[in-house]
VODOBA-675783 format. One record per residue (C-alpha): x negated, y negated, z negated; residue in three letters. Coordinates in steps of 0.05 Angstrom, whole numbers. Each point is the difference from the previous one (the first is absolute). Layout:
<r xx="X" yy="Y" zz="Z" code="Ala"/>
...
// end
This chain:
<r xx="684" yy="681" zz="-152" code="Unk"/>
<r xx="-5" yy="65" zz="42" code="Unk"/>
<r xx="64" yy="-22" zz="41" code="Unk"/>
<r xx="-31" yy="-67" zz="17" code="Unk"/>
<r xx="-67" yy="38" zz="16" code="Unk"/>
<r xx="35" yy="52" zz="45" code="Unk"/>
<r xx="49" yy="-46" zz="30" code="Unk"/>
<r xx="-22" yy="-8" zz="78" code="Unk"/>
<r xx="61" yy="-34" zz="24" code="Unk"/>
<r xx="2" yy="-62" zz="-45" code="Unk"/>
<r xx="-62" yy="-40" zz="17" code="Unk"/>
<r xx="25" yy="-53" zz="-44" code="Unk"/>
<r xx="-3" yy="34" zz="-67" code="Unk"/>
<r xx="-69" yy="30" zz="14" code="Unk"/>
<r xx="-28" yy="-69" zz="24" code="Unk"/>
<r xx="26" yy="-37" zz="-64" code="Unk"/>
<r xx="-42" yy="39" zz="-55" code="Unk"/>
<r xx="-64" yy="-16" zz="48" code="Unk"/>
<r xx="20" yy="-76" zz="1" code="Unk"/>
<r xx="6" yy="-4" zz="-74" code="Unk"/>
<r xx="-64" yy="35" zz="-11" code="Unk"/>
<r xx="-42" yy="-51" zz="34" code="Unk"/>
<r xx="-15" yy="-67" zz="-38" code="Unk"/>
<r xx="-15" yy="-52" zz="59" code="Unk"/>
<r xx="-24" yy="-67" zz="-17" code="Unk"/>
<r xx="55" yy="-48" zz="7" code="Unk"/>
<r xx="-11" yy="-38" zz="65" code="Unk"/>
<r xx="-15" yy="-75" zz="-13" code="Unk"/>
<r xx="4" yy="-3" zz="-73" code="Unk"/>
<r xx="-57" yy="-19" zz="-46" code="Unk"/>
<r xx="-53" yy="50" zz="-21" code="Unk"/>
<r xx="2" yy="20" zz="-69" code="Unk"/>
<r xx="-76" yy="-4" zz="-18" code="Unk"/>
<r xx="-10" yy="-67" zz="21" code="Unk"/>
<r xx="-57" yy="-15" zz="54" code="Unk"/>
<r xx="-40" yy="66" zz="21" code="Unk"/>
<r xx="-66" yy="-28" zz="-23" code="Unk"/>
<r xx="25" yy="-6" zz="-71" code="Unk"/>
<r xx="-6" yy="-75" zz="0" code="Unk"/>
<r xx="69" yy="-15" zz="-20" code="Unk"/>
<r xx="3" yy="-37" zz="-65" code="Unk"/>
<r xx="-52" yy="-13" zz="-48" code="Unk"/>
<r xx="14" yy="15" zz="-68" code="Unk"/>
<r xx="-37" yy="-32" zz="-60" code="Unk"/>
<r xx="-46" yy="-40" zz="35" code="Unk"/>
<r xx="-13" yy="-71" zz="33" code="Unk"/>
<r xx="34" yy="-14" zz="61" code="Unk"/>
<r xx="-54" yy="8" zz="65" code="Unk"/>
<r xx="-16" yy="-59" zz="31" code="Unk"/>
<r xx="-23" yy="11" zz="75" code="Unk"/>
<r xx="-42" yy="-59" zz="25" code="Unk"/>
<r xx="5" yy="-23" zz="65" code="Unk"/>
<r xx="-50" yy="32" zz="41" code="Unk"/>
<r xx="-48" yy="-51" zz="38" code="Unk"/>
<r xx="-41" yy="17" zz="63" code="Unk"/>
<r xx="-75" yy="3" zz="-27" code="Unk"/>
<r xx="-28" yy="-19" zz="67" code="Unk"/>
<r xx="41" yy="-61" zz="4" code="Unk"/>
<r xx="-12" yy="-29" zz="-65" code="Unk"/>
<r xx="-78" yy="8" zz="7" code="Unk"/>
<r xx="10" yy="-26" zz="70" code="Unk"/>
<r xx="-35" yy="57" zz="34" code="Unk"/>
<r xx="20" yy="-6" zz="78" code="Unk"/>
<r xx="-33" yy="70" zz="20" code="Unk"/>
<r xx="-18" yy="65" zz="-35" code="Unk"/>
<r xx="-67" yy="29" zz="11" code="Unk"/>
<r xx="-4" yy="78" zz="5" code="Unk"/>
<r xx="-65" yy="-2" zz="-28" code="Unk"/>
<r xx="26" yy="-28" zz="-68" code="Unk"/>
<r xx="10" yy="74" zz="-30" code="Unk"/>
<r xx="11" yy="-30" zz="-72" code="Unk"/>
<r xx="59" yy="-39" zz="29" code="Unk"/>
<r xx="32" yy="50" zz="44" code="Unk"/>
<r xx="-3" yy="55" zz="-53" code="Unk"/>
<r xx="49" yy="-43" zz="-47" code="Unk"/>
<r xx="51" yy="19" zz="57" code="Unk"/>
<r xx="-13" yy="68" zz="8" code="Unk"/>
<r xx="25" yy="56" zz="-47" code="Unk"/>
<r xx="-34" yy="57" zz="-31" code="Unk"/>
<r xx="34" yy="43" zz="50" code="Unk"/>
<r xx="-33" yy="-43" zz="59" code="Unk"/>
<r xx="67" yy="-31" zz="19" code="Unk"/>
<r xx="2" yy="-71" zz="11" code="Unk"/>
<r xx="44" yy="-38" zz="-53" code="Unk"/>
<r xx="68" yy="-27" zz="29" code="Unk"/>
<r xx="15" yy="-71" zz="-2" code="Unk"/>
<r xx="55" yy="11" zz="-49" code="Unk"/>
<r xx="-43" yy="21" zz="-54" code="Unk"/>
<r xx="-64" yy="-49" zz="15" code="Unk"/>
<r xx="38" yy="-61" zz="16" code="Unk"/>
<r xx="-40" yy="-19" zz="62" code="Unk"/>
<r xx="36" yy="-35" zz="56" code="Unk"/>
<r xx="14" yy="33" zz="66" code="Unk"/>
<r xx="-57" yy="-38" zz="41" code="Unk"/>
<r xx="-49" yy="18" zz="-54" code="Unk"/>
<r xx="24" yy="73" zz="-7" code="Unk"/>
<r xx="-8" yy="10" zz="76" code="Unk"/>
<r xx="-70" yy="-26" zz="-1" code="Unk"/>
<r xx="-15" yy="43" zz="-69" code="Unk"/>
<r xx="22" yy="63" zz="35" code="Unk"/>
<r xx="-40" yy="-13" zz="61" code="Unk"/>
<r xx="-65" yy="-13" zz="-40" code="Unk"/>
<r xx="18" yy="60" zz="-46" code="Unk"/>
<r xx="4" yy="45" zz="70" code="Unk"/>
<r xx="-68" yy="-29" zz="28" code="Unk"/>
<r xx="-36" yy="11" zz="-69" code="Unk"/>
<r xx="28" yy="76" zz="4" code="Unk"/>
<r xx="-27" yy="12" zz="66" code="Unk"/>
<r xx="-68" yy="-26" zz="-19" code="Unk"/>
<r xx="1" yy="41" zz="-64" code="Unk"/>
<r xx="2" yy="-61" zz="-48" code="Unk"/>
<r xx="65" yy="28" zz="-31" code="Unk"/>
<r xx="27" yy="70" zz="-5" code="Unk"/>
<r xx="56" yy="21" zz="43" code="Unk"/>
<r xx="30" yy="45" zz="-55" code="Unk"/>
<r xx="-20" yy="13" zz="-80" code="Unk"/>
<r xx="-56" yy="47" zz="-8" code="Unk"/>
<r xx="15" yy="70" zz="-23" code="Unk"/>
// end
């Protein structure tokens, strides 16, 4: 051991123990723990059935979203004050754009908060 630490000329012997001490994750291989969010397999329960999300505005045939309708707009704003994305609400692209514009207008005239109250 003392010879390996004091050996200046043999760079191969001094770098070999350093490489064996590291334990890098194998590149391209599957992770051991499953999904990062812990949503791997569900044990001991029913399988989760995910319904197809349908645009609320298309089903109710709402053409334009009014910025004064705070009750409707607040359903699409999280507690932190952020606009909830399409993939969570199921709103179509056209209505999501109208919704975000209406929320921004309502924020500017203080009908909706910009951020959560501390």
